[in-house]
C-alpha positions, -999 to +999 in steps of 0.1 A: -292+438+609-288+438+572-293+475+571-265+479+596-242+460+573-252+481+543-246+514+562-212+502+575-201+491+540-214+524+525-196+544+550-163+526+544-168+532+507-178+569+511-149+581+532-120+573+507-140+588+478-146+619+498-109+622+507-099+617+470-124+640+453-129+667+479-097+668+499-073+659+471-058+628+487-042+601+465-057+566+463-029+552+485-032+578+512-070+577+513-067+539+519-042+545+547-064+572+562-090+544+568-067+528+594-079+550+623-114+537+616-106+501+609-081+493+637-107+502+665-133+480+647-110+450+650-102+458+687-138+464+696-149+431+679-123+412+698-132+427+731-170+423+725-164+386+716-145+381+748-171+398+769-199+378+752-180+345+758-175+352+795-209+366+804-232+352+778-248+386+774-250+398+738-280+420+734-263+452+745-237+451+717-260+453+687-279+481+703-248+501+713-233+494+679-264+507+661-264+539+681-227+545+675-231+537+638-260+562+636-239+589+652-210+582+628-233+583+598-247+616+609-212+629+613-204+618+577-235+635+565-222+669+578-188+667+561-182+693+534-155+711+515-143+729+547-139+696+567-103+692+578-085+659+570-079+653+607-117+655+614-125+633+584-103+606+598 
């Protein structure tokens, strides 16, 4: 699980740097461009906590989260100079 945390932290650090250096965004706008990624994280954490409290089942969430994190990391790895700002968000 520590590896998942490292990948999540690295992804959150990579995206603003990519937007600033490759796409020419300012520091303020690259921070604001993280909102489409961070708001769903808060909502999903809240919903997963509610489901775990009600059902007592928790094993599906780390597995599903790891799969989604892997897909997102692979998508970040394919970004280049031609990646649009809309797709990078």
